[in-house]
C-alpha positions in Angstrom: 121.0 97.0 92.4 118.9 97.8 95.5 120.1 99.5 98.7 118.8 101.2 101.8 119.3 104.9 102.4 118.7 106.5 105.8 116.8 109.8 105.8 115.6 112.3 108.4 112.9 114.8 107.6 110.3 117.0 109.1 106.9 115.5 108.1 103.6 117.4 108.2 100.5 115.4 108.8 97.4 116.7 107.0 94.5 117.5 109.3 92.4 115.0 107.4 94.8 112.2 108.4 94.9 112.9 112.1 92.4 110.1 112.8 94.8 107.5 111.3 97.4 105.6 113.3 100.5 107.9 113.4 102.9 105.5 111.6 100.3 104.9 108.8 99.8 108.7 108.4 103.6 109.2 108.2 104.1 106.5 105.7 101.3 108.0 103.5 103.2 111.3 103.5 106.5 109.7 102.8 105.1 107.7 99.9 103.5 110.8 98.4 106.8 112.7 98.6 109.2 110.0 97.5 107.7 106.9 95.8 108.7 106.5 92.2 110.8 109.7 92.3 114.5 110.0 91.6 116.8 111.5 94.2 119.7 113.2 92.4 122.9 111.2 92.6 121.2 108.6 94.8 118.7 106.7 92.7 115.0 105.8 92.2 112.9 105.3 95.3 110.9 102.1 95.0 109.5 101.9 98.5 109.6 103.4 102.0 111.4 100.4 103.7 110.6 101.4 107.3 110.0 104.2 109.9 112.6 104.0 112.6 111.7 106.9 114.8 109.0 109.6 115.2 109.4 112.5 117.5 107.8 115.9 118.0 104.2 116.6 117.0 104.6 120.3 117.1 101.7 122.5 116.0 102.7 125.8 114.4 100.8 129.0 115.1 97.5 129.2 113.0 98.0 125.8 111.5 96.1 122.7 112.5 98.6 120.2 111.1 101.3 118.7 113.4 104.9 118.4 112.3 107.1 115.4 113.3 110.8 114.7 113.0 110.9 111.3 111.3 113.9 108.9 110.8 113.2 106.4 108.0 114.8 104.3 105.3 114.1 104.3 101.6 114.6 101.3 99.3 116.6 102.7 96.3 117.2 101.3 92.9 120.6 102.2 91.4 122.5 99.5 89.6 126.3 99.3 89.7 128.5 99.5 86.7 129.2 96.0 85.1 126.0 94.6 86.8 123.8 92.4 84.5 120.2 93.3 84.1 117.2 91.9 82.2 114.5 93.9 80.5 112.3 94.1 77.4 112.9 96.1 74.2 110.3 98.9 73.9 111.7 101.3 71.3 114.4 101.7 68.6 115.9 104.5 66.6 119.1 105.5 64.9 120.8 106.2 68.2 120.2 102.7 69.7 117.5 100.7 71.5 115.5 101.4 74.7 114.6 99.0 77.4 112.0 98.7 80.1 112.7 96.9 83.4 109.0 97.0 84.3 109.3 99.6 87.0 111.9 101.8 85.2 112.1 102.6 81.5 114.9 105.2 81.0 117.4 102.5 79.9 119.3 102.8 76.6 121.8 100.7 74.7 123.7 103.2 72.4 124.7 101.8 69.0 128.4 102.0 70.0 127.7 99.5 72.8 126.1 96.9 70.6 127.9 93.8 69.2 130.4 94.5 66.5 128.6 94.1 63.2 125.3 95.5 64.3 123.6 97.8 61.8 120.5 99.9 61.7 117.8 99.3 59.1 116.2 102.7 58.8 113.3 101.5 56.6 112.1 99.0 59.2 113.4 101.0 62.2 115.3 97.9 63.6 118.8 97.0 64.6 120.3 93.8 63.2 123.4 91.9 64.4 125.2 90.4 61.4 126.7 87.4 63.2 128.8 84.7 61.6 126.0 82.4 60.5 122.8 84.5 60.8 121.3 88.0 60.8 119.8 88.5 64.3 117.2 91.2 64.8 116.6 93.2 67.9 112.8 92.8 67.8 110.6 94.9 70.0 109.0 93.1 73.0 111.8 90.6 73.3 113.7 89.9 76.5 117.3 91.1 76.6 120.3 90.8 78.9 122.6 93.8 79.2 125.6 95.0 81.2 125.3 98.4 82.9 127.9 100.9 81.5 127.0 103.9 83.7 124.1 105.6 85.5 123.7 109.3 84.9 121.6 111.9 86.6 120.1 115.0 85.0 118.5 118.2 86.3 115.4 119.6 84.6 116.7 122.9 83.1 115.1 126.2 84.3 113.6 128.7 81.8 116.7 130.9 82.2 119.0 128.0 81.4 116.9 127.0 78.4 117.0 130.5 77.0 120.7 130.8 77.5 121.3 127.5 75.6 118.7 128.4 72.9 119.1 132.1 71.9 115.8 133.5 70.6 113.7 130.9 72.3 110.7 132.0 74.5 108.6 130.5 77.3 106.3 128.7 74.9 109.3 127.0 73.3 110.4 126.0 76.8 107.0 124.5 77.6 107.1 122.4 74.4 110.3 120.6 75.5 109.9 117.0 76.7 110.9 116.5 80.3 114.5 115.5 80.9 114.8 112.0 82.4 116.2 112.5 85.9 118.1 109.2 85.8 119.3 107.3 82.8 121.0 103.9 82.6 123.3 103.3 79.7 124.0 99.6 78.9 126.0 97.4 76.6 125.3 94.3 74.5 128.9 94.0 73.4 129.8 90.6 74.9 129.0 87.0 74.6 125.7 86.1 76.1 124.3 89.6 75.9 121.5 90.9 73.7 118.3 88.9 73.0 118.1 86.1 75.5 116.5 84.0 72.7 119.7 84.2 70.6 121.8 82.4 73.2 119.0 80.0 74.2 118.8 78.8 70.6 122.6 78.5 70.4 122.7 76.3 73.5 119.9 74.2 72.2 121.7 73.6 68.9 124.9 72.7 70.8 123.0 70.1 72.9 121.6 68.4 69.8 
């Protein structure tokens, strides 16, 4: 789920931060550049794990900000396929349900990855699993357990790409488009023990009686 990634980068320290300890100033720059951002094909940066080496301190002509070569490690979130994760249901529509992990919310369970017999109630905007002995609802706010199917990365389209895909569209149409999530986790409920944690807790309690 989490892993360390080594990075080397030229880091510019702002003049206002020159009075701070060097490592502290470098960490502040790295956090501003990377924290809570997705690196394409790598994952979500959740922390700067450590700074391993700082060299340089070069001042460029007519600039009062030194540049350092910094080797550091980032703590990255990117779950593996088949990994089990827990989260809370936050949204539902005809395409499936959406889950928050607390620090990451671009998680979806498409309807085709739900338990066999799960149907969508459009009136109440809720999915319901018609199990053998009960109709079990996927209620918002409930804790769920799911299996990771895949992790996909997406690039925000440029204006030119948007116009090519949408003939007749203009810049105002482009600006109205919601941002594309840079990383999306698709998961599955389609196995025993997956779905609402409460379903299986109640079943275990009944078996113990």
